[in-house]
Residue, then its C-alpha position, 0 to 999 in steps of 0.5 A: m892469428k894476425r901478427e900485430k907485432l910484425i905490422a907495428l915493427r914495420g912502422n911506416r915502411t911499405l910492404t914492398a920496401t920491407a919485402q925487398i929487404l927480406g928477399i921475398t914478395r910483398q904478397m908473402l910478407g902480407a900473408i905472414e903479417k895476416g897470419e895466413r902463411t907461416p915463414s920457413l925457419n930461415l925466413a923467420k930468422k931473417i925477419s927476426s934479425h931485421y926487426g931485432a926481435s926474437m922469433e918467439e916474440l914475433f911468431f909464437n902465441d903470447n898465451r903459450h905459457k898460461t896454464f889451464p885448469k884440468s878438465n876434472p878438478t875433483g878427480t872423480e869420473g863422470 
């Protein structure tokens, strides 16, 4: 899943400049933004702090609080 919030928060700053501030490669930051890599806990904290946002807001699915109907709503088997 692409992390649009990270890309939006980066704004006009380049991947290279942002990655340098965070102490990682631009390739790593690009992979995190594309959802291809998951940052370590320490890196996620650093990214969250840099952007002034919570880790939950940046790295967790927005649908995590939605409830889903039970697969068997009538309570009968089959």
